All heavy atoms as a GROMACS GRO file, in nm:
protein
  563
    1MET      N    1   0.084  -0.118   0.000
    1MET     CA    2   0.000   0.000   0.000
    1MET      C    3   0.089   0.124   0.000
    1MET      O    4   0.186   0.134   0.072
    1MET     CB    5  -0.090  -0.003   0.123
    1MET     CG    6  -0.177   0.116   0.136
    1MET     SD    7  -0.288   0.095   0.275
    1MET     CE    8  -0.426   0.180   0.212
    2LEU      N    9   0.054   0.219  -0.082
    2LEU     CA   10   0.130   0.343  -0.093
    2LEU      C   11   0.084   0.444   0.010
    2LEU      O   12  -0.031   0.443   0.053
    2LEU     CB   13   0.112   0.404  -0.232
    2LEU     CG   14   0.168   0.324  -0.349
    2LEU    CD1   15   0.128   0.392  -0.479
    2LEU    CD2   16   0.316   0.312  -0.339
    3ARG      N   17   0.174   0.531   0.048
    3ARG     CA   18   0.137   0.642   0.135
    3ARG      C   19   0.040   0.732   0.061
    3ARG      O   20   0.044   0.741  -0.062
    3ARG     CB   21   0.260   0.726   0.170
    3ARG     CG   22   0.354   0.660   0.262
    3ARG     CD   23   0.468   0.757   0.284
    3ARG     NE   24   0.545   0.718   0.398
    3ARG     CZ   25   0.650   0.782   0.441
    3ARG    NH1   26   0.691   0.888   0.376
    3ARG    NH2   27   0.714   0.742   0.545
    4PRO      N   28  -0.045   0.803   0.134
    4PRO     CA   29  -0.135   0.898   0.066
    4PRO      C   30  -0.053   0.999  -0.014
    4PRO      O   31   0.044   1.054   0.035
    4PRO     CB   32  -0.208   0.966   0.181
    4PRO     CG   33  -0.198   0.871   0.295
    4PRO     CD   34  -0.068   0.799   0.278
    5GLY      N   35  -0.090   1.019  -0.138
    5GLY     CA   36  -0.020   1.114  -0.223
    5GLY      C   37   0.098   1.058  -0.299
    5GLY      O   38   0.152   1.122  -0.387
    6ALA      N   39   0.142   0.936  -0.265
    6ALA     CA   40   0.256   0.876  -0.335
    6ALA      C   41   0.209   0.818  -0.468
    6ALA      O   42   0.097   0.772  -0.480
    6ALA     CB   43   0.320   0.768  -0.248
    7SER      N   44   0.295   0.823  -0.566
    7SER     CA   45   0.260   0.768  -0.696
    7SER      C   46   0.301   0.621  -0.704
    7SER      O   47   0.371   0.571  -0.618
    7SER     CB   48   0.326   0.849  -0.807
    7SER     OG   49   0.466   0.841  -0.794
    8GLU      N   50   0.258   0.555  -0.809
    8GLU     CA   51   0.292   0.415  -0.830
    8GLU      C   52   0.443   0.399  -0.846
    8GLU      O   53   0.511   0.490  -0.894
    8GLU     CB   54   0.222   0.361  -0.955
    8GLU     CG   55   0.073   0.349  -0.940
    8GLU     CD   56   0.031   0.244  -0.840
    8GLU    OE1   57   0.096   0.138  -0.832
    8GLU    OE2   58  -0.065   0.269  -0.766
    9ALA      N   59   0.495   0.283  -0.810
    9ALA     CA   60   0.637   0.255  -0.829
    9ALA      C   61   0.665   0.246  -0.978
    9ALA      O   62   0.584   0.197  -1.054
    9ALA     CB   63   0.674   0.124  -0.760
   10ARG      N   64   0.779   0.297  -1.018
   10ARG     CA   65   0.819   0.287  -1.157
   10ARG      C   66   0.964   0.244  -1.162
   10ARG      O   67   1.044   0.284  -1.077
   10ARG     CB   68   0.799   0.420  -1.230
   10ARG     CG   69   0.884   0.532  -1.177
   10ARG     CD   70   0.858   0.660  -1.255
   10ARG     NE   71   0.935   0.769  -1.202
   10ARG     CZ   72   1.061   0.796  -1.234
   10ARG    NH1   73   1.124   0.722  -1.320
   10ARG    NH2   74   1.124   0.899  -1.182
   11PRO      N   75   1.001   0.160  -1.259
   11PRO     CA   76   1.140   0.116  -1.265
   11PRO      C   77   1.230   0.228  -1.316
   11PRO      O   78   1.192   0.305  -1.403
   11PRO     CB   79   1.137   0.000  -1.364
   11PRO     CG   80   1.014   0.020  -1.442
   11PRO     CD   81   0.918   0.098  -1.358
   12ILE      N   82   1.347   0.238  -1.257
   12ILE     CA   83   1.447   0.334  -1.304
   12ILE      C   84   1.577   0.259  -1.323
   12ILE      O   85   1.599   0.154  -1.264
   12ILE     CB   86   1.469   0.449  -1.203
   12ILE    CG1   87   1.518   0.394  -1.069
   12ILE    CG2   88   1.346   0.531  -1.185
   12ILE    CD1   89   1.585   0.497  -0.984
   13LYS      N   90   1.663   0.310  -1.407
   13LYS     CA   91   1.792   0.247  -1.431
   13LYS      C   92   1.892   0.306  -1.332
   13LYS      O   93   1.919   0.425  -1.333
   13LYS     CB   94   1.837   0.272  -1.574
   13LYS     CG   95   1.953   0.190  -1.617
   13LYS     CD   96   1.975   0.209  -1.765
   13LYS     CE   97   2.081   0.114  -1.814
   13LYS     NZ   98   2.099   0.126  -1.958
   14VAL      N   99   1.943   0.222  -1.240
   14VAL     CA  100   2.037   0.269  -1.140
   14VAL      C  101   2.180   0.242  -1.187
   14VAL      O  102   2.263   0.329  -1.187
   14VAL     CB  103   2.012   0.199  -1.004
   14VAL    CG1  104   2.115   0.241  -0.902
   14VAL    CG2  105   1.873   0.232  -0.954
   15ARG      N  106   2.208   0.119  -1.224
   15ARG     CA  107   2.338   0.082  -1.278
   15ARG      C  108   2.315   0.018  -1.414
   15ARG      O  109   2.205  -0.024  -1.444
   15ARG     CB  110   2.407  -0.017  -1.185
   15ARG     CG  111   2.451   0.046  -1.055
   15ARG     CD  112   2.520  -0.058  -0.966
   15ARG     NE  113   2.507  -0.018  -0.829
   15ARG     CZ  114   2.408  -0.051  -0.747
   15ARG    NH1  115   2.312  -0.129  -0.788
   15ARG    NH2  116   2.404  -0.010  -0.623
   16LYS      N  117   2.416   0.008  -1.490
   16LYS     CA  118   2.404  -0.047  -1.624
   16LYS      C  119   2.335  -0.184  -1.619
   16LYS      O  120   2.383  -0.276  -1.554
   16LYS     CB  121   2.542  -0.060  -1.686
   16LYS     CG  122   2.540  -0.086  -1.833
   16LYS     CD  123   2.679  -0.078  -1.891
   16LYS     CE  124   2.674  -0.088  -2.040
   16LYS     NZ  125   2.806  -0.074  -2.098
   17GLY      N  126   2.220  -0.194  -1.682
   17GLY     CA  127   2.147  -0.319  -1.692
   17GLY      C  128   2.064  -0.355  -1.570
   17GLY      O  129   1.994  -0.455  -1.571
   18GLU      N  130   2.067  -0.276  -1.463
   18GLU     CA  131   1.993  -0.309  -1.342
   18GLU      C  132   1.879  -0.210  -1.324
   18GLU      O  133   1.897  -0.090  -1.334
   18GLU     CB  134   2.087  -0.300  -1.222
   18GLU     CG  135   2.023  -0.334  -1.090
   18GLU     CD  136   2.122  -0.324  -0.976
   18GLU    OE1  137   2.241  -0.353  -0.995
   18GLU    OE2  138   2.079  -0.285  -0.867
   19LYS      N  139   1.760  -0.260  -1.295
   19LYS     CA  140   1.645  -0.173  -1.272
   19LYS      C  141   1.592  -0.194  -1.131
   19LYS      O  142   1.589  -0.305  -1.082
   19LYS     CB  143   1.535  -0.199  -1.374
   19LYS     CG  144   1.579  -0.162  -1.513
   19LYS     CD  145   1.464  -0.135  -1.601
   19LYS     CE  146   1.520  -0.097  -1.737
   19LYS     NZ  147   1.451   0.004  -1.802
   20VAL      N  148   1.551  -0.086  -1.068
   20VAL     CA  149   1.498  -0.089  -0.933
   20VAL      C  150   1.369  -0.008  -0.932
   20VAL      O  151   1.362   0.098  -0.993
   20VAL     CB  152   1.599  -0.026  -0.834
   20VAL    CG1  153   1.542  -0.021  -0.694
   20VAL    CG2  154   1.730  -0.102  -0.836
   21ALA      N  155   1.265  -0.057  -0.864
   21ALA     CA  156   1.140   0.017  -0.855
   21ALA      C  157   1.154   0.125  -0.748
   21ALA      O  158   1.198   0.099  -0.637
   21ALA     CB  159   1.025  -0.074  -0.821
   22VAL      N  160   1.119   0.247  -0.783
   22VAL     CA  161   1.126   0.360  -0.691
   22VAL      C  162   0.987   0.421  -0.681
   22VAL      O  163   0.921   0.445  -0.781
   22VAL     CB  164   1.227   0.466  -0.740
   22VAL    CG1  165   1.220   0.590  -0.654
   22VAL    CG2  166   1.366   0.410  -0.740
   23VAL      N  167   0.943   0.445  -0.558
   23VAL     CA  168   0.814   0.511  -0.536
   23VAL      C  169   0.840   0.660  -0.526
   23VAL      O  170   0.928   0.704  -0.453
   23VAL     CB  171   0.749   0.459  -0.405
   23VAL    CG1  172   0.622   0.537  -0.375
   23VAL    CG2  173   0.720   0.311  -0.415
   24LEU      N  174   0.764   0.736  -0.603
   24LEU     CA  175   0.775   0.881  -0.597
   24LEU      C  176   0.675   0.934  -0.495
   24LEU      O  177   0.558   0.895  -0.495
   24LEU     CB  178   0.748   0.944  -0.733
   24LEU     CG  179   0.848   0.910  -0.843
   24LEU    CD1  180   0.808   0.977  -0.973
   24LEU    CD2  181   0.989   0.948  -0.804
   25LEU      N  182   0.722   1.022  -0.407
   25LEU     CA  183   0.635   1.085  -0.308
   25LEU      C  184   0.552   1.194  -0.375
   25LEU      O  185   0.571   1.225  -0.492
   25LEU     CB  186   0.721   1.142  -0.195
   25LEU     CG  187   0.807   1.038  -0.122
   25LEU    CD1  188   0.902   1.106  -0.026
   25LEU    CD2  189   0.720   0.938  -0.050
   26SER      N  190   0.461   1.253  -0.302
   26SER     CA  191   0.369   1.350  -0.360
   26SER      C  192   0.439   1.469  -0.425
   26SER      O  193   0.390   1.525  -0.522
   26SER     CB  194   0.271   1.400  -0.254
   26SER     OG  195   0.340   1.464  -0.149
   27GLY      N  196   0.555   1.508  -0.378
   27GLY     CA  197   0.630   1.618  -0.437
   27GLY      C  198   0.711   1.576  -0.558
   27GLY      O  199   0.780   1.656  -0.619
   28GLY      N  200   0.705   1.447  -0.593
   28GLY     CA  201   0.779   1.396  -0.708
   28GLY      C  202   0.917   1.348  -0.676
   28GLY      O  203   0.993   1.310  -0.764
   29ASN      N  204   0.955   1.350  -0.548
   29ASN     CA  205   1.087   1.303  -0.508
   29ASN      C  206   1.083   1.154  -0.477
   29ASN      O  207   0.982   1.103  -0.428
   29ASN     CB  208   1.137   1.380  -0.386
   29ASN     CG  209   1.160   1.526  -0.418
   29ASN    OD1  210   1.215   1.558  -0.522
   29ASN    ND2  211   1.116   1.614  -0.333
   30PRO      N  212   1.193   1.083  -0.503
   30PRO     CA  213   1.195   0.939  -0.480
   30PRO      C  214   1.199   0.905  -0.331
   30PRO      O  215   1.256   0.979  -0.251
   30PRO     CB  216   1.322   0.894  -0.549
   30PRO     CG  217   1.408   1.013  -0.555
   30PRO     CD  218   1.317   1.132  -0.561
   31GLN      N  219   1.138   0.793  -0.298
   31GLN     CA  220   1.144   0.742  -0.161
   31GLN      C  221   1.240   0.624  -0.162
   31GLN      O  222   1.214   0.523  -0.226
   31GLN     CB  223   1.006   0.697  -0.116
   31GLN     CG  224   1.005   0.642   0.025
   31GLN     CD  225   0.866   0.597   0.067
   31GLN    OE1  226   0.774   0.589  -0.014
   31GLN    NE2  227   0.850   0.569   0.193
   32ILE      N  228   1.353   0.638  -0.092
   32ILE     CA  229   1.450   0.530  -0.082
   32ILE      C  230   1.479   0.504   0.064
   32ILE      O  231   1.449   0.588   0.150
   32ILE     CB  232   1.580   0.559  -0.159
   32ILE    CG1  233   1.654   0.680  -0.098
   32ILE    CG2  234   1.554   0.582  -0.306
   32ILE    CD1  235   1.794   0.695  -0.148
   33GLU      N  236   1.539   0.388   0.092
   33GLU     CA  237   1.573   0.355   0.230
   33GLU      C  238   1.684   0.446   0.280
   33GLU      O  239   1.772   0.486   0.205
   33GLU     CB  240   1.622   0.209   0.239
   33GLU     CG  241   1.512   0.109   0.215
   33GLU     CD  242   1.561  -0.033   0.235
   33GLU    OE1  243   1.647  -0.055   0.323
   33GLU    OE2  244   1.513  -0.120   0.163
   34LYS      N  245   1.681   0.475   0.410
   34LYS     CA  246   1.783   0.558   0.472
   34LYS      C  247   1.914   0.480   0.476
   34LYS      O  248   1.916   0.363   0.513
   34LYS     CB  249   1.741   0.594   0.614
   34LYS     CG  250   1.832   0.696   0.680
   34LYS     CD  251   1.795   0.720   0.825
   34LYS     CE  252   1.661   0.786   0.837
   34LYS     NZ  253   1.632   0.826   0.974
   35ALA      N  254   2.023   0.543   0.436
   35ALA     CA  255   2.154   0.479   0.435
   35ALA      C  256   2.261   0.585   0.421
   35ALA      O  257   2.232   0.702   0.397
   35ALA     CB  258   2.163   0.378   0.321
   36ASP      N  259   2.386   0.544   0.437
   36ASP     CA  260   2.500   0.633   0.423
   36ASP      C  261   2.581   0.595   0.299
   36ASP      O  262   2.574   0.482   0.252
   36ASP     CB  263   2.593   0.623   0.546
   36ASP     CG  264   2.528   0.677   0.672
   36ASP    OD1  265   2.452   0.775   0.662
   36ASP    OD2  266   2.554   0.621   0.779
   37GLY      N  267   2.659   0.689   0.250
   37GLY     CA  268   2.750   0.660   0.141
   37GLY      C  269   2.702   0.712   0.007
   37GLY      O  270   2.596   0.774  -0.004
   38ASP      N  271   2.780   0.685  -0.094
   38ASP     CA  272   2.753   0.735  -0.229
   38ASP      C  273   2.641   0.658  -0.298
   38ASP      O  274   2.563   0.716  -0.372
   38ASP     CB  275   2.881   0.730  -0.312
   38ASP     CG  276   2.864   0.800  -0.444
   38ASP    OD1  277   2.826   0.919  -0.445
   38ASP    OD2  278   2.887   0.735  -0.548
   39ALA      N  279   2.633   0.526  -0.278
   39ALA     CA  280   2.534   0.444  -0.350
   39ALA      C  281   2.390   0.491  -0.327
   39ALA      O  282   2.316   0.510  -0.424
   39ALA     CB  283   2.550   0.297  -0.314
   40PRO      N  284   2.347   0.515  -0.202
   40PRO     CA  285   2.210   0.564  -0.183
   40PRO      C  286   2.189   0.704  -0.241
   40PRO      O  287   2.080   0.735  -0.290
   40PRO     CB  288   2.190   0.566  -0.031
   40PRO     CG  289   2.307   0.502   0.028
   40PRO     CD  290   2.412   0.486  -0.076
   41ALA      N  291   2.293   0.787  -0.236
   41ALA     CA  292   2.281   0.921  -0.294
   41ALA      C  293   2.261   0.910  -0.445
   41ALA      O  294   2.176   0.980  -0.503
   41ALA     CB  295   2.405   1.004  -0.264
   42GLN      N  296   2.336   0.821  -0.510
   42GLN     CA  297   2.322   0.802  -0.654
   42GLN      C  298   2.186   0.741  -0.688
   42GLN      O  299   2.125   0.776  -0.789
   42GLN     CB  300   2.435   0.714  -0.709
   42GLN     CG  301   2.572   0.777  -0.696
   42GLN     CD  302   2.580   0.917  -0.754
   42GLN    OE1  303   2.530   0.942  -0.863
   42GLN    NE2  304   2.642   1.009  -0.682
   43GLU      N  305   2.136   0.651  -0.603
   43GLU     CA  306   2.002   0.593  -0.624
   43GLU      C  307   1.896   0.702  -0.615
   43GLU      O  308   1.803   0.707  -0.696
   43GLU     CB  309   1.975   0.484  -0.520
   43GLU     CG  310   1.840   0.419  -0.535
   43GLU     CD  311   1.812   0.316  -0.427
   43GLU    OE1  312   1.901   0.282  -0.348
   43GLU    OE2  313   1.696   0.270  -0.420
   44TYR      N  314   1.909   0.790  -0.517
   44TYR     CA  315   1.814   0.900  -0.500
   44TYR      C  316   1.816   0.992  -0.623
   44TYR      O  317   1.712   1.027  -0.677
   44TYR     CB  318   1.847   0.979  -0.374
   44TYR     CG  319   1.747   1.087  -0.342
   44TYR    CD1  320   1.632   1.057  -0.271
   44TYR    CD2  321   1.766   1.217  -0.385
   44TYR    CE1  322   1.538   1.156  -0.242
   44TYR    CE2  323   1.674   1.316  -0.358
   44TYR     CZ  324   1.560   1.285  -0.286
   44TYR     OH  325   1.468   1.383  -0.259
   45ILE      N  326   1.936   1.028  -0.666
   45ILE     CA  327   1.950   1.116  -0.782
   45ILE      C  328   1.891   1.049  -0.906
   45ILE      O  329   1.819   1.114  -0.984
   45ILE     CB  330   2.097   1.156  -0.805
   45ILE    CG1  331   2.145   1.246  -0.690
   45ILE    CG2  332   2.117   1.224  -0.940
   45ILE    CD1  333   2.295   1.269  -0.686
   46ALA      N  334   1.916   0.920  -0.925
   46ALA     CA  335   1.863   0.848  -1.041
   46ALA      C  336   1.711   0.843  -1.040
   46ALA      O  337   1.646   0.840  -1.144
   46ALA     CB  338   1.920   0.707  -1.045
   47GLY      N  339   1.652   0.846  -0.921
   47GLY     CA  340   1.507   0.840  -0.909
   47GLY      C  341   1.437   0.974  -0.920
   47GLY      O  342   1.315   0.981  -0.930
   48MET      N  343   1.514   1.081  -0.920
   48MET     CA  344   1.456   1.214  -0.930
   48MET      C  345   1.398   1.236  -1.070
   48MET      O  346   1.459   1.195  -1.169
   48MET     CB  347   1.562   1.322  -0.902
   48MET     CG  348   1.617   1.319  -0.763
   48MET     SD  349   1.764   1.422  -0.750
   48MET     CE  350   1.698   1.562  -0.663
   49PRO      N  351   1.283   1.300  -1.081
   49PRO     CA  352   1.224   1.325  -1.212
   49PRO      C  353   1.284   1.447  -1.282
   49PRO      O  354   1.320   1.544  -1.218
   49PRO     CB  355   1.076   1.349  -1.182
   49PRO     CG  356   1.075   1.402  -1.042
   49PRO     CD  357   1.192   1.339  -0.972
   50GLY      N  358   1.296   1.439  -1.413
   50GLY     CA  359   1.330   1.552  -1.501
   50GLY      C  360   1.440   1.645  -1.456
   50GLY      O  361   1.553   1.604  -1.432
   51TRP      N  362   1.406   1.772  -1.444
   51TRP     CA  363   1.504   1.876  -1.413
   51TRP      C  364   1.566   1.855  -1.275
   51TRP      O  365   1.680   1.897  -1.253
   51TRP     CB  366   1.441   2.015  -1.422
   51TRP     CG  367   1.334   2.043  -1.320
   51TRP    CD1  368   1.201   2.020  -1.333
   51TRP    CD2  369   1.353   2.095  -1.188
   51TRP    NE1  370   1.135   2.056  -1.218
   51TRP    CE2  371   1.226   2.103  -1.127
   51TRP    CE3  372   1.464   2.136  -1.116
   51TRP    CZ2  373   1.208   2.148  -0.996
   51TRP    CZ3  374   1.446   2.183  -0.986
   51TRP    CH2  375   1.319   2.189  -0.928
   52LYS      N  376   1.495   1.792  -1.184
   52LYS     CA  377   1.551   1.769  -1.051
   52LYS      C  378   1.672   1.676  -1.058
   52LYS      O  379   1.769   1.693  -0.986
   52LYS     CB  380   1.446   1.710  -0.958
   52LYS     CG  381   1.336   1.807  -0.922
   52LYS     CD  382   1.237   1.744  -0.827
   52LYS     CE  383   1.125   1.840  -0.792
   52LYS     NZ  384   1.031   1.782  -0.696
   53ARG      N  385   1.664   1.575  -1.148
   53ARG     CA  386   1.776   1.482  -1.164
   53ARG      C  387   1.899   1.557  -1.216
   53ARG      O  388   2.010   1.537  -1.167
   53ARG     CB  389   1.739   1.369  -1.259
   53ARG     CG  390   1.852   1.267  -1.275
   53ARG     CD  391   1.816   1.152  -1.367
   53ARG     NE  392   1.684   1.099  -1.337
   53ARG     CZ  393   1.589   1.083  -1.428
   53ARG    NH1  394   1.610   1.111  -1.554
   53ARG    NH2  395   1.471   1.035  -1.393
   54ASP      N  396   1.880   1.642  -1.316
   54ASP     CA  397   1.992   1.719  -1.371
   54ASP      C  398   2.056   1.807  -1.264
   54ASP      O  399   2.177   1.812  -1.251
   54ASP     CB  400   1.945   1.807  -1.487
   54ASP     CG  401   1.894   1.725  -1.605
   54ASP    OD1  402   1.936   1.608  -1.619
   54ASP    OD2  403   1.813   1.779  -1.682
   55LEU      N  404   1.974   1.872  -1.184
   55LEU     CA  405   2.025   1.957  -1.077
   55LEU      C  406   2.094   1.872  -0.970
   55LEU      O  407   2.199   1.910  -0.918
   55LEU     CB  408   1.911   2.038  -1.015
   55LEU     CG  409   1.950   2.140  -0.910
   55LEU    CD1  410   2.043   2.245  -0.969
   55LEU    CD2  411   1.827   2.205  -0.852
   56GLY      N  412   2.038   1.757  -0.937
   56GLY     CA  413   2.098   1.667  -0.839
   56GLY      C  414   2.236   1.620  -0.882
   56GLY      O  415   2.329   1.614  -0.802
   57LYS      N  416   2.252   1.588  -1.011
   57LYS     CA  417   2.383   1.546  -1.063
   57LYS      C  418   2.484   1.659  -1.052
   57LYS      O  419   2.599   1.636  -1.013
   57LYS     CB  420   2.370   1.502  -1.209
   57LYS     CG  421   2.302   1.369  -1.227
   57LYS     CD  422   2.292   1.335  -1.375
   57LYS     CE  423   2.219   1.205  -1.398
   57LYS     NZ  424   2.208   1.174  -1.542
   58ARG      N  425   2.441   1.781  -1.087
   58ARG     CA  426   2.532   1.896  -1.079
   58ARG      C  427   2.573   1.924  -0.935
   58ARG      O  428   2.690   1.951  -0.906
   58ARG     CB  429   2.468   2.018  -1.142
   58ARG     CG  430   2.452   2.006  -1.293
   58ARG     CD  431   2.377   2.120  -1.355
   58ARG     NE  432   2.438   2.248  -1.325
   58ARG     CZ  433   2.377   2.364  -1.338
   58ARG    NH1  434   2.253   2.369  -1.383
   58ARG    NH2  435   2.438   2.476  -1.308
   59LEU      N  436   2.477   1.918  -0.844
   59LEU     CA  437   2.505   1.942  -0.703
   59LEU      C  438   2.598   1.835  -0.647
   59LEU      O  439   2.693   1.864  -0.574
   59LEU     CB  440   2.375   1.947  -0.624
   59LEU     CG  441   2.385   1.976  -0.475
   59LEU    CD1  442   2.454   2.109  -0.451
   59LEU    CD2  443   2.248   1.975  -0.412
   60ASP      N  444   2.576   1.709  -0.683
   60ASP     CA  445   2.661   1.600  -0.638
   60ASP      C  446   2.805   1.620  -0.686
   60ASP      O  447   2.899   1.602  -0.610
   60ASP     CB  448   2.607   1.465  -0.687
   60ASP     CG  449   2.689   1.349  -0.638
   60ASP    OD1  450   2.700   1.332  -0.514
   60ASP    OD2  451   2.743   1.274  -0.722
   61ALA      N  452   2.822   1.662  -0.811
   61ALA     CA  453   2.956   1.686  -0.865
   61ALA      C  454   3.027   1.798  -0.789
   61ALA      O  455   3.146   1.789  -0.760
   61ALA     CB  456   2.946   1.719  -1.014
   62ILE      N  457   2.953   1.904  -0.755
   62ILE     CA  458   3.012   2.014  -0.678
   62ILE      C  459   3.055   1.966  -0.540
   62ILE      O  460   3.165   1.998  -0.494
   62ILE     CB  461   2.910   2.131  -0.665
   62ILE    CG1  462   2.890   2.197  -0.801
   62ILE    CG2  463   2.957   2.232  -0.561
   62ILE    CD1  464   2.773   2.294  -0.805
   63ILE      N  465   2.972   1.886  -0.475
   63ILE     CA  466   3.006   1.834  -0.342
   63ILE      C  467   3.128   1.744  -0.349
   63ILE      O  468   3.221   1.757  -0.268
   63ILE     CB  469   2.886   1.760  -0.281
   63ILE    CG1  470   2.773   1.859  -0.251
   63ILE    CG2  471   2.926   1.683  -0.155
   63ILE    CD1  472   2.640   1.797  -0.218
   64VAL      N  473   3.133   1.653  -0.446
   64VAL     CA  474   3.247   1.562  -0.459
   64VAL      C  475   3.376   1.640  -0.481
   64VAL      O  476   3.480   1.606  -0.424
   64VAL     CB  477   3.222   1.461  -0.574
   64VAL    CG1  478   3.349   1.385  -0.610
   64VAL    CG2  479   3.111   1.364  -0.535
   65ARG      N  480   3.370   1.746  -0.562
   65ARG     CA  481   3.489   1.827  -0.588
   65ARG      C  482   3.535   1.907  -0.467
   65ARG      O  483   3.653   1.934  -0.451
   65ARG     CB  484   3.462   1.926  -0.703
   65ARG     CG  485   3.486   1.873  -0.839
   65ARG     CD  486   3.495   1.983  -0.944
   65ARG     NE  487   3.396   2.089  -0.929
   65ARG     CZ  488   3.278   2.092  -0.992
   65ARG    NH1  489   3.243   1.993  -1.071
   65ARG    NH2  490   3.195   2.191  -0.975
   66ASN      N  491   3.442   1.952  -0.383
   66ASN     CA  492   3.476   2.050  -0.280
   66ASN      C  493   3.478   2.001  -0.136
   66ASN      O  494   3.528   2.072  -0.050
   66ASN     CB  495   3.380   2.169  -0.291
   66ASN     CG  496   3.404   2.246  -0.418
   66ASN    OD1  497   3.506   2.310  -0.434
   66ASN    ND2  498   3.311   2.236  -0.510
   67VAL      N  499   3.425   1.884  -0.108
   67VAL     CA  500   3.426   1.834   0.030
   67VAL      C  501   3.557   1.761   0.053
   67VAL      O  502   3.586   1.661  -0.012
   67VAL     CB  503   3.306   1.740   0.057
   67VAL    CG1  504   3.316   1.677   0.194
   67VAL    CG2  505   3.176   1.816   0.042
   68PRO      N  506   3.638   1.810   0.147
   68PRO     CA  507   3.765   1.745   0.175
   68PRO      C  508   3.741   1.604   0.230
   68PRO      O  509   3.649   1.582   0.308
   68PRO     CB  510   3.833   1.833   0.280
   68PRO     CG  511   3.744   1.948   0.304
   68PRO     CD  512   3.616   1.927   0.229
   69ASN      N  513   3.825   1.511   0.190
   69ASN     CA  514   3.816   1.372   0.237
   69ASN      C  515   3.679   1.310   0.213
   69ASN      O  516   3.630   1.233   0.295
   69ASN     CB  517   3.852   1.362   0.385
   69ASN     CG  518   3.992   1.411   0.412
   69ASN    OD1  519   4.086   1.378   0.337
   69ASN    ND2  520   4.010   1.490   0.516
   70SER      N  521   3.618   1.343   0.101
   70SER     CA  522   3.484   1.289   0.074
   70SER      C  523   3.485   1.138   0.064
   70SER      O  524   3.384   1.074   0.086
   70SER     CB  525   3.424   1.350  -0.052
   70SER     OG  526   3.506   1.323  -0.164
   71SER      N  527   3.602   1.078   0.034
   71SER     CA  528   3.609   0.932   0.028
   71SER      C  529   3.588   0.871   0.167
   71SER      O  530   3.546   0.757   0.178
   71SER     CB  531   3.742   0.887  -0.029
   71SER     OG  532   3.848   0.928   0.054
   72LEU      N  533   3.614   0.946   0.273
   72LEU     CA  534   3.592   0.896   0.409
   72LEU      C  535   3.444   0.892   0.444
   72LEU      O  536   3.404   0.823   0.537
   72LEU     CB  537   3.664   0.984   0.511
   72LEU     CG  538   3.817   0.988   0.498
   72LEU    CD1  539   3.874   1.086   0.600
   72LEU    CD2  540   3.876   0.850   0.520
   73LEU      N  541   3.361   0.965   0.370
   73LEU     CA  542   3.218   0.968   0.397
   73LEU      C  543   3.148   0.845   0.344
   73LEU      O  544   3.036   0.815   0.382
   73LEU     CB  545   3.156   1.094   0.336
   73LEU     CG  546   3.208   1.227   0.387
   73LEU    CD1  547   3.146   1.341   0.309
   73LEU    CD2  548   3.181   1.241   0.534
   74GLU      N  549   3.211   0.772   0.250
   74GLU     CA  550   3.149   0.655   0.192
   74GLU      C  551   3.152   0.541   0.291
   74GLU      O  552   3.244   0.526   0.369
   74GLU     CB  553   3.221   0.615   0.062
   74GLU     CG  554   3.207   0.719  -0.045
   74GLU     CD  555   3.274   0.678  -0.174
   74GLU    OE1  556   3.297   0.557  -0.192
   74GLU    OE2  557   3.303   0.766  -0.255
   75SER      N  558   3.048   0.458   0.284
   75SER     CA  559   3.045   0.343   0.375
   75SER      C  560   3.103   0.221   0.311
   75SER      O  561   3.125   0.210   0.197
   75SER     CB  562   2.902   0.314   0.418
   75SER     OG  563   2.814   0.307   0.309
   0.00000   0.00000   0.00000
């Protein structure tokens, strides 16, 4: 059962050849499990619709370039 306002799950391409169903919340943002590291962040960005995904990719690139020791943040 979906939360009120959530849309149906739709498959998205996360990694080459792999598809995962992501439920979009009422605001159009993906609902993913809480976790740490780069993989969940990339899953979230991949599940974002349209212009939000493009902005998410740009923001992620800025963070990776500018956060010192960002490799230590990965799990």
